[in-house]
Structures are given as structure tokens and as C-alpha cells.
C-alpha positions as CSV (number, residue, x, y, z in Angstrom):
1,M,78.2,-16.9,-28.3
2,V,76.9,-14.1,-27.1
3,I,79.8,-12.8,-25.5
4,D,81.9,-13.2,-28.6
5,Q,79.4,-11.2,-30.1
6,C,79.5,-8.6,-27.3
7,R,83.4,-8.9,-28.0
8,T,82.9,-8.0,-31.8
9,S,80.6,-5.3,-31.0
10,L,83.1,-3.7,-28.6
11,G,86.2,-4.3,-30.8
12,E,89.9,-4.7,-30.1
13,A,91.9,-2.9,-27.8
14,P,93.3,-0.2,-27.2
15,R,89.6,1.2,-28.1
16,R,88.9,4.6,-28.9
17,F,85.7,6.0,-28.4
18,S,84.4,9.7,-29.7
19,W,84.1,12.6,-27.2
20,F,80.6,12.5,-27.2
21,D,80.2,9.0,-26.5
22,K,82.7,8.6,-23.8
23,F,81.3,12.1,-22.0
24,R,77.5,11.4,-22.6
25,Y,77.1,7.8,-22.6
26,L,80.3,5.6,-21.2
27,R,81.6,7.1,-18.3
28,I,79.8,7.1,-15.1
29,P,79.6,10.3,-13.5
30,R,80.1,9.9,-10.0
31,S,77.2,9.9,-7.6
32,D,76.1,11.4,-4.5
33,W,76.6,8.3,-2.5
34,V,80.2,7.4,-3.7
35,E,82.4,8.9,-0.7
36,R,85.8,9.6,-2.1
37,E,87.3,6.7,0.5
38,D,84.8,4.2,-1.1
39,P,86.2,1.7,-3.0
40,L,83.6,2.5,-5.8
41,A,85.4,5.9,-6.4
42,E,88.2,3.7,-7.7
43,I,85.9,2.5,-10.5
44,L,85.3,6.1,-11.7
45,K,89.0,6.4,-12.2
46,A,89.6,3.4,-13.7
47,Q,86.9,3.4,-16.5
48,D,88.5,4.7,-19.1
49,V,91.3,2.0,-18.9
50,L,88.3,-0.4,-18.7
51,L,87.0,0.9,-21.6
52,A,89.9,1.2,-23.5
53,K,91.7,-1.8,-22.8
54,G,89.4,-3.9,-20.5
55,R,88.7,-8.0,-21.6
56,L,85.4,-9.2,-21.9
57,V,84.3,-11.7,-19.3
58,W,80.7,-13.4,-17.8
59,G,79.4,-11.9,-14.9
60,A,76.9,-12.7,-12.8
61,I,75.1,-11.1,-9.6
62,V,75.5,-12.4,-6.5
63,Q,73.4,-9.0,-4.8
64,A,72.4,-5.7,-5.8
65,N,70.6,-2.7,-4.3
66,A,66.7,-4.0,-4.8
67,D,65.8,-0.8,-6.9
68,L,67.9,-1.5,-9.3
69,F,65.3,-4.1,-10.3
70,V,62.8,-1.6,-11.2
71,R,63.0,1.2,-13.8
72,G,64.6,4.2,-12.2
73,W,67.5,6.8,-13.0
74,H,70.0,6.4,-10.2
75,D,73.0,4.2,-10.1
76,L,73.9,2.1,-7.7
77,P,75.9,-0.6,-6.1
78,A,76.1,-4.5,-6.5
79,A,78.5,-7.6,-6.0
80,V,79.1,-9.8,-9.2
81,I,81.5,-12.4,-9.5
82,Y,83.4,-13.1,-12.8
83,S,86.4,-15.6,-13.9
84,P,88.9,-14.5,-16.3
85,D,88.8,-18.2,-17.8
86,A,86.8,-18.2,-20.8
87,A,87.5,-21.8,-21.3
88,V,85.3,-22.4,-18.7
89,F,82.5,-20.1,-18.7
90,D,82.1,-18.6,-22.0
91,G,79.9,-21.3,-23.7
92,D,77.9,-21.9,-19.6
93,P,77.7,-18.5,-17.7
94,D,75.3,-20.3,-15.8
95,L,78.1,-21.9,-14.3
96,L,78.7,-18.8,-12.7
97,L,75.3,-17.9,-11.6
98,D,75.1,-21.3,-9.5
99,I,78.5,-20.0,-7.8
100,A,77.0,-16.8,-7.6
101,Q,73.7,-18.3,-5.8
102,K,76.0,-20.0,-3.6
103,L,77.7,-17.3,-2.4
104,Y,74.3,-15.5,-1.7
105,R,73.3,-18.7,0.7
106,L,76.3,-18.1,2.7
107,K,75.0,-14.1,3.5
108,G,74.9,-13.8,7.5
109,T,75.2,-17.3,8.1
110,R,77.5,-18.9,10.5
111,Q,80.4,-20.4,9.0
112,Q,83.2,-21.5,10.9
113,D,85.4,-21.5,7.9
114,P,87.3,-18.2,7.7
115,E,87.1,-18.4,3.9
116,L,83.2,-19.0,3.7
117,A,82.5,-16.3,7.1
118,T,84.3,-13.3,5.0
119,F,82.3,-13.8,2.5
120,S,79.0,-14.5,4.8
121,R,79.9,-11.1,6.9
122,M,80.6,-8.9,3.7
123,L,77.5,-10.0,2.0
124,A,75.4,-9.6,5.0
125,S,76.8,-5.9,5.8
126,E,75.6,-4.6,2.1
127,M,78.7,-1.7,3.0
128,D,81.7,-3.3,3.2
129,R,83.1,-3.2,-0.4
130,E,85.3,-5.8,-1.7
131,M,87.3,-5.8,-4.9
132,R,88.7,-8.8,-6.2
133,L,88.2,-11.2,-3.7
134,E,89.0,-15.0,-4.9
135,V,86.2,-17.3,-4.2
136,P,87.2,-20.3,-2.6
137,R,88.0,-22.8,-5.0
138,R,86.0,-25.6,-3.6
139,L,82.6,-23.2,-4.7
140,T,84.1,-22.8,-8.4
141,G,84.8,-26.6,-8.7
142,G,88.4,-25.4,-8.9
143,A,88.1,-22.5,-11.6
144,A,89.5,-19.1,-10.4
145,V,86.4,-17.2,-9.7
146,Y,86.8,-13.6,-8.1
147,C,84.2,-11.8,-5.9
148,T,83.6,-7.6,-6.3
149,D,81.7,-4.9,-6.2
150,I,80.7,-2.7,-9.2
151,I,78.6,0.5,-10.3
152,V,75.7,-0.5,-12.1
153,A,74.9,2.7,-14.1
154,R,71.7,2.8,-15.5
155,R,72.0,4.4,-18.7
156,H,74.4,1.3,-19.3
157,L,71.3,-1.1,-18.6
158,P,68.3,-1.7,-21.6
159,G,65.3,0.0,-19.7
160,R,67.2,1.5,-17.5
161,T,66.5,-2.0,-14.9
162,L,68.4,-4.9,-14.2
163,S,66.5,-8.0,-15.8
164,E,69.6,-10.0,-16.5
165,S,71.7,-12.1,-13.6
166,V,74.2,-12.9,-16.1
167,F,75.9,-10.1,-18.5
168,P,79.3,-9.1,-19.8
169,L,82.2,-7.5,-18.4
170,L,85.0,-5.9,-18.5
171,I,88.2,-6.7,-16.7
172,A,91.7,-5.3,-16.7
173,P,93.5,-6.7,-14.3
174,E,96.8,-5.9,-15.4
175,H,96.3,-2.7,-15.2
176,T,93.5,-1.8,-12.4
177,E,91.4,-4.3,-9.7
178,M,88.1,-2.7,-10.5
179,T,85.4,-4.0,-13.2
180,L,82.9,-2.3,-15.2
181,M,79.9,-3.9,-16.4
182,L,79.6,-3.4,-20.4
183,P,77.3,-1.1,-21.7
184,S,74.2,-2.5,-23.2
185,R,75.0,-0.6,-26.5
186,F,77.5,-3.5,-27.3
187,W,75.3,-6.8,-26.2
188,P,73.5,-8.2,-28.6
189,T,69.4,-7.3,-29.0
190,S,68.9,-10.8,-27.3
191,T,70.4,-10.7,-24.4
């Protein structure tokens, strides 16, 4: 499985990286658009913990800044979902993509259900940040799935373009609610 290849490439936690790797490639620098009060700023603070102690799970794009889909240099935000339930999603990450598409279809729609209305408003605003918001289980087949915002670092993408809808994420819920996309250096070349 691809996720297992990523886990092997990344190595067991706790991980240590050289200073050069950590500061020249792995760490995401703070972009001008990330305000200090922005919850995304917390990702920058938590990235060392995520890299050292995080575990890999599949993530799927719900929505992303459109500029990420073309080659560029600026790091930009995206809303993703993931599940800590490896037994359900490791072998079939497209299940997450199906859930992400259900969430995206809620964007800007009127919803009577308060949980669905929350997702509709959040996705429509594109500026409201959510960290580890549980997706209603009726949309997930009963599995624990979370929606969160991330910073997509161009240096971590093959070709500096977001070309995959499903990709590995680092989570460490016992340490932080933040999430980090696994740098592509640790992805198999076929991903």
C-alpha cells in the first residue's frame, strides 16, 4: 500500500532530521498572509512536533485555493479531511474523497441540520478556519473523520502543484489539533 511505503520512507517516531533538512526543506516558513491570530499560524508552531511524532493517515481535499492547482511559489490554504481510522481508510483512500465531495456539495447551501449548516457556512466563507472539526458520522459511514485547514507548502508538492486529491497527512492528536501534509520527498514516486 502507498501509505505503508510513505510510513517506511518517513521512519518510526520519534524522528530526527538534520538541521539542513529541517530548515531548508521540511519546515514551512510563515507567509505574509498568515496573521498571528489566524489558526493556521498554529500549524507553523506545531510542525516540528508533527514531523517528529506524527503518524501518517490519508487526507483528501475538500477545497483549496485555486492557485494551488497551477505551478507557483506561494504557500496557500486548503480544507482537508482525514481519519485516524487506518483500518477503514488505509486500503481505500478514495472513501475519503467521496466524503470530501459530499462536504463540498454542502458549500453555500441552506441546511436545516445545524451540523451540516456549519460546514455549509465554513466552506462558503473560505476564510473561517476550522481545526479538527468532526464530520457528521452519517456522511462517513460511521467512521471518525475530521475536517481541518492546512497550509499547502509548495516545496512539499511534486512540481510545486497540487495535483493529487488524496495524499498523506501527519497528525498527532495527543500533542496538537494541527495537521501537516507529508512532504513529497517521503511519497513513493508513483503517487
